[in-house]
MIKE-784209 format. One record per residue (C-alpha): residue number from 1; residue in three letters; x, y, z. Coordinates in Angstrom, 1 decimal, always signed. Example, Ala and Ser with C-alpha at 12.3 -4.5 7.8 and 13.67 -1.06 7.14 Angstrom:
! MIKE-784209
<r i="1" aa="ALA" px="+12.3" py="-4.5" pz="+7.8"/>
<r i="2" aa="SER" px="+13.7" py="-1.1" pz="+7.1"/>
This chain:
! MIKE-784209
<r i="1" aa="MET" px="+243.5" py="+88.8" pz="-124.4"/>
<r i="2" aa="ARG" px="+246.4" py="+87.2" pz="-122.6"/>
<r i="3" aa="THR" px="+247.7" py="+83.8" pz="-123.5"/>
<r i="4" aa="PRO" px="+248.3" py="+81.5" pz="-120.5"/>
<r i="5" aa="THR" px="+252.0" py="+80.8" pz="-119.9"/>
<r i="6" aa="PRO" px="+252.6" py="+77.0" pz="-120.1"/>
<r i="7" aa="THR" px="+254.7" py="+75.6" pz="-117.3"/>
<r i="8" aa="PRO" px="+257.6" py="+73.2" pz="-118.2"/>
<r i="9" aa="THR" px="+256.4" py="+70.0" pz="-116.5"/>
<r i="10" aa="MET" px="+256.3" py="+66.4" pz="-117.5"/>
<r i="11" aa="ASN" px="+253.3" py="+65.5" pz="-119.5"/>
<r i="12" aa="PRO" px="+252.4" py="+61.9" pz="-118.4"/>
<r i="13" aa="VAL" px="+250.0" py="+59.9" pz="-120.4"/>
<r i="14" aa="ALA" px="+247.3" py="+60.2" pz="-117.8"/>
<r i="15" aa="SER" px="+247.2" py="+64.0" pz="-117.8"/>
<r i="16" aa="ALA" px="+247.0" py="+64.1" pz="-121.6"/>
<r i="17" aa="ARG" px="+243.3" py="+63.2" pz="-121.4"/>
<r i="18" aa="ASP" px="+242.7" py="+66.1" pz="-119.1"/>
<r i="19" aa="ARG" px="+244.3" py="+68.7" pz="-121.3"/>
<r i="20" aa="VAL" px="+241.6" py="+71.3" pz="-121.8"/>
<r i="21" aa="GLY" px="+241.2" py="+73.7" pz="-124.6"/>
<r i="22" aa="ARG" px="+239.1" py="+76.8" pz="-125.1"/>
<r i="23" aa="VAL" px="+236.2" py="+76.7" pz="-127.5"/>
<r i="24" aa="THR" px="+235.5" py="+80.1" pz="-129.1"/>
<r i="25" aa="ALA" px="+233.3" py="+81.3" pz="-131.9"/>
<r i="26" aa="GLY" px="+234.9" py="+83.2" pz="-134.8"/>
<r i="27" aa="PRO" px="+233.5" py="+86.2" pz="-136.6"/>
<r i="28" aa="THR" px="+231.7" py="+83.9" pz="-139.0"/>
<r i="29" aa="GLY" px="+230.0" py="+82.0" pz="-136.1"/>
<r i="30" aa="LYS" px="+232.1" py="+78.9" pz="-136.7"/>
<r i="31" aa="VAL" px="+233.4" py="+77.3" pz="-133.6"/>
<r i="32" aa="LYS" px="+237.1" py="+76.6" pz="-133.3"/>
<r i="33" aa="ARG" px="+239.0" py="+74.9" pz="-130.6"/>
<r i="34" aa="GLU" px="+242.2" py="+76.4" pz="-129.3"/>
<r i="35" aa="SER" px="+244.5" py="+73.9" pz="-127.6"/>
<r i="36" aa="PHE" px="+247.0" py="+74.9" pz="-124.9"/>
<r i="37" aa="SER" px="+250.0" py="+72.7" pz="-125.0"/>
<r i="38" aa="PRO" px="+253.6" py="+73.2" pz="-123.6"/>
<r i="39" aa="SER" px="+254.9" py="+73.5" pz="-127.1"/>
<r i="40" aa="VAL" px="+253.2" py="+76.9" pz="-127.7"/>
<r i="41" aa="ASP" px="+255.6" py="+79.8" pz="-128.0"/>
<r i="42" aa="VAL" px="+254.7" py="+82.5" pz="-125.5"/>
<r i="43" aa="VAL" px="+255.3" py="+86.1" pz="-126.6"/>
<r i="44" aa="ARG" px="+256.4" py="+88.3" pz="-123.8"/>
<r i="45" aa="PRO" px="+256.5" py="+92.1" pz="-123.9"/>
<r i="46" aa="THR" px="+260.0" py="+93.6" pz="-124.2"/>
<r i="47" aa="GLY" px="+261.1" py="+96.6" pz="-122.4"/>
<r i="48" aa="GLY" px="+259.1" py="+98.3" pz="-119.5"/>
<r i="49" aa="SER" px="+257.3" py="+96.4" pz="-116.8"/>
<r i="50" aa="THR" px="+254.0" py="+94.7" pz="-116.7"/>
<r i="51" aa="PRO" px="+251.3" py="+95.3" pz="-114.1"/>
<r i="52" aa="LEU" px="+252.1" py="+91.8" pz="-112.6"/>
<r i="53" aa="ASP" px="+255.7" py="+92.7" pz="-111.9"/>
<r i="54" aa="ASP" px="+254.7" py="+94.6" pz="-108.8"/>
<r i="55" aa="PHE" px="+252.1" py="+92.1" pz="-107.6"/>
<r i="56" aa="ASP" px="+252.8" py="+90.4" pz="-104.2"/>
<r i="57" aa="TRP" px="+252.4" py="+86.7" pz="-105.1"/>
<r i="58" aa="ALA" px="+253.3" py="+85.6" pz="-101.5"/>
<r i="59" aa="ASP" px="+250.4" py="+87.7" pz="-100.2"/>
<r i="60" aa="ALA" px="+248.1" py="+86.2" pz="-102.8"/>
<r i="61" aa="ALA" px="+249.1" py="+82.7" pz="-101.9"/>
<r i="62" aa="SER" px="+248.6" py="+83.3" pz="-98.1"/>
<r i="63" aa="ALA" px="+245.3" py="+84.9" pz="-98.8"/>
<r i="64" aa="ALA" px="+244.1" py="+81.9" pz="-100.8"/>
<r i="65" aa="GLY" px="+245.2" py="+79.6" pz="-98.0"/>
<r i="66" aa="GLU" px="+243.4" py="+81.8" pz="-95.4"/>
<r i="67" aa="ASP" px="+240.3" py="+81.8" pz="-97.5"/>
<r i="68" aa="ALA" px="+240.2" py="+78.0" pz="-97.3"/>
<r i="69" aa="GLU" px="+239.7" py="+78.1" pz="-93.5"/>
<r i="70" aa="GLY" px="+236.1" py="+77.6" pz="-92.4"/>
<r i="71" aa="ARG" px="+235.0" py="+76.5" pz="-95.9"/>
<r i="72" aa="ASP" px="+233.5" py="+73.1" pz="-96.9"/>
<r i="73" aa="GLY" px="+235.6" py="+70.5" pz="-98.6"/>
<r i="74" aa="ALA" px="+235.3" py="+71.4" pz="-102.3"/>
<r i="75" aa="VAL" px="+235.7" py="+75.1" pz="-101.8"/>
<r i="76" aa="ALA" px="+238.6" py="+74.6" pz="-99.4"/>
<r i="77" aa="GLN" px="+240.3" py="+72.4" pz="-101.9"/>
<r i="78" aa="ALA" px="+240.0" py="+75.0" pz="-104.6"/>
<r i="79" aa="HIS" px="+241.5" py="+77.7" pz="-102.4"/>
<r i="80" aa="LEU" px="+244.3" py="+75.5" pz="-101.3"/>
<r i="81" aa="PHE" px="+245.0" py="+74.4" pz="-104.8"/>
<r i="82" aa="MET" px="+245.3" py="+78.1" pz="-105.9"/>
<r i="83" aa="ALA" px="+247.7" py="+78.7" pz="-103.0"/>
<r i="84" aa="ALA" px="+249.8" py="+75.7" pz="-104.0"/>
<r i="85" aa="ARG" px="+249.9" py="+76.8" pz="-107.7"/>
<r i="86" aa="LEU" px="+250.9" py="+80.3" pz="-106.7"/>
<r i="87" aa="SER" px="+253.6" py="+79.0" pz="-104.3"/>
<r i="88" aa="GLU" px="+255.0" py="+76.6" pz="-106.9"/>
<r i="89" aa="ASP" px="+254.7" py="+78.7" pz="-110.1"/>
<r i="90" aa="ARG" px="+255.2" py="+82.2" pz="-108.9"/>
<r i="91" aa="LEU" px="+257.3" py="+81.8" pz="-105.8"/>
<r i="92" aa="GLY" px="+259.2" py="+78.7" pz="-106.6"/>
<r i="93" aa="ASP" px="+258.4" py="+77.3" pz="-103.1"/>
<r i="94" aa="SER" px="+257.7" py="+73.5" pz="-103.6"/>
<r i="95" aa="TYR" px="+257.4" py="+72.9" pz="-99.9"/>
<r i="96" aa="ALA" px="+254.6" py="+75.4" pz="-99.4"/>
<r i="97" aa="ALA" px="+252.9" py="+74.0" pz="-102.5"/>
<r i="98" aa="TYR" px="+253.2" py="+70.5" pz="-101.0"/>
<r i="99" aa="GLU" px="+251.8" py="+71.7" pz="-97.6"/>
<r i="100" aa="SER" px="+248.8" py="+73.3" pz="-99.3"/>
<r i="101" aa="LEU" px="+248.0" py="+70.3" pz="-101.4"/>
<r i="102" aa="THR" px="+248.3" py="+67.8" pz="-98.5"/>
<r i="103" aa="THR" px="+246.0" py="+70.1" pz="-96.4"/>
<r i="104" aa="ALA" px="+243.6" py="+70.0" pz="-99.3"/>
<r i="105" aa="VAL" px="+243.6" py="+66.2" pz="-99.4"/>
<r i="106" aa="GLN" px="+243.1" py="+66.1" pz="-95.6"/>
<r i="107" aa="ARG" px="+240.1" py="+68.5" pz="-95.8"/>
<r i="108" aa="SER" px="+238.5" py="+66.7" pz="-98.7"/>
<r i="109" aa="ALA" px="+236.2" py="+64.5" pz="-96.6"/>
<r i="110" aa="GLY" px="+237.1" py="+61.4" pz="-98.5"/>
<r i="111" aa="ALA" px="+236.7" py="+62.9" pz="-102.0"/>
<r i="112" aa="PRO" px="+239.9" py="+64.7" pz="-103.0"/>
<r i="113" aa="SER" px="+240.0" py="+66.6" pz="-106.2"/>
<r i="114" aa="LEU" px="+241.7" py="+65.0" pz="-109.2"/>
<r i="115" aa="LEU" px="+243.5" py="+68.3" pz="-109.8"/>
<r i="116" aa="VAL" px="+244.9" py="+68.2" pz="-106.3"/>
<r i="117" aa="LEU" px="+246.0" py="+64.6" pz="-106.6"/>
<r i="118" aa="ARG" px="+247.7" py="+65.2" pz="-109.9"/>
<r i="119" aa="ALA" px="+249.5" py="+68.3" pz="-108.6"/>
<r i="120" aa="LEU" px="+250.8" py="+66.2" pz="-105.7"/>
<r i="121" aa="ARG" px="+252.0" py="+63.5" pz="-108.1"/>
<r i="122" aa="GLU" px="+253.8" py="+66.1" pz="-110.2"/>
<r i="123" aa="LEU" px="+255.5" py="+67.6" pz="-107.2"/>
<r i="124" aa="ALA" px="+256.6" py="+64.1" pz="-106.1"/>
<r i="125" aa="LEU" px="+258.0" py="+63.4" pz="-109.6"/>
<r i="126" aa="ASP" px="+259.8" py="+66.8" pz="-109.7"/>
<r i="127" aa="ALA" px="+261.3" py="+66.0" pz="-106.3"/>
<r i="128" aa="GLY" px="+262.4" py="+62.6" pz="-107.6"/>
<r i="129" aa="SER" px="+260.3" py="+60.7" pz="-105.1"/>
<r i="130" aa="THR" px="+259.1" py="+57.6" pz="-107.0"/>
<r i="131" aa="LEU" px="+257.4" py="+56.1" pz="-103.9"/>
<r i="132" aa="ALA" px="+255.4" py="+59.2" pz="-103.2"/>
<r i="133" aa="ALA" px="+254.4" py="+59.5" pz="-106.8"/>
<r i="134" aa="LEU" px="+253.2" py="+55.8" pz="-106.8"/>
<r i="135" aa="GLU" px="+251.1" py="+56.6" pz="-103.7"/>
<r i="136" aa="CYS" px="+249.6" py="+59.6" pz="-105.5"/>
<r i="137" aa="VAL" px="+248.9" py="+57.5" pz="-108.6"/>
<r i="138" aa="ASP" px="+247.1" py="+55.0" pz="-106.3"/>
<r i="139" aa="GLN" px="+245.0" py="+57.8" pz="-104.8"/>
<r i="140" aa="GLU" px="+244.2" py="+59.1" pz="-108.3"/>
<r i="141" aa="ILE" px="+243.1" py="+55.6" pz="-109.5"/>
<r i="142" aa="SER" px="+240.7" py="+55.2" pz="-106.6"/>
<r i="143" aa="ALA" px="+239.3" py="+58.7" pz="-107.2"/>
<r i="144" aa="THR" px="+238.9" py="+58.3" pz="-111.0"/>
<r i="145" aa="THR" px="+235.7" py="+57.0" pz="-112.6"/>
<r i="146" aa="ALA" px="+236.6" py="+57.2" pz="-116.3"/>
<r i="147" aa="VAL" px="+237.8" py="+53.9" pz="-117.6"/>
<r i="148" aa="GLU" px="+240.3" py="+55.4" pz="-120.1"/>
<r i="149" aa="ARG" px="+241.8" py="+57.6" pz="-117.4"/>
<r i="150" aa="ARG" px="+242.1" py="+54.7" pz="-115.0"/>
<r i="151" aa="ALA" px="+243.9" py="+52.6" pz="-117.7"/>
<r i="152" aa="ASP" px="+246.3" py="+55.5" pz="-118.4"/>
<r i="153" aa="LEU" px="+247.0" py="+55.8" pz="-114.6"/>
<r i="154" aa="LEU" px="+247.6" py="+52.0" pz="-114.4"/>
<r i="155" aa="VAL" px="+250.1" py="+52.3" pz="-117.3"/>
<r i="156" aa="GLU" px="+251.8" py="+55.2" pz="-115.6"/>
<r i="157" aa="LYS" px="+252.0" py="+53.3" pz="-112.3"/>
<r i="158" aa="ALA" px="+253.6" py="+50.3" pz="-114.1"/>
<r i="159" aa="ALA" px="+256.1" py="+52.7" pz="-115.7"/>
<r i="160" aa="LEU" px="+257.0" py="+54.2" pz="-112.3"/>
<r i="161" aa="SER" px="+257.4" py="+50.7" pz="-110.6"/>
């Protein structure tokens, strides 16, 4: 079983509530919760190559973007989000990630995914654009229903202002 590789991004207060862990049952039947946080050390194989070394990530990102065409809002957003993550994480192309995410928001039919909005905010912060990040936080606030999350986003907005 492979451990996901954490990405070195800022961990704002608002995204801390959305951190997900995996719930597994141990050999005794007791349930334990594994938390994935950026502080986890990732063990990488040494020597030789892994099967993912030869994988064409650009082709996978473009295929995910093409799969979004002709789909309804939620499915299109999911495909475009995958294309953005592949572009940013595997190819290092922030502009292609931004294009995929803005297309996902445009095709959302008024209900953009919180994952898409958060990814847009993180891209804006990585690029150093405080105004774009504030706009993204405003969109997240309007799309969020949980009171605690909204409060965290308002605190983050105040910190960015």
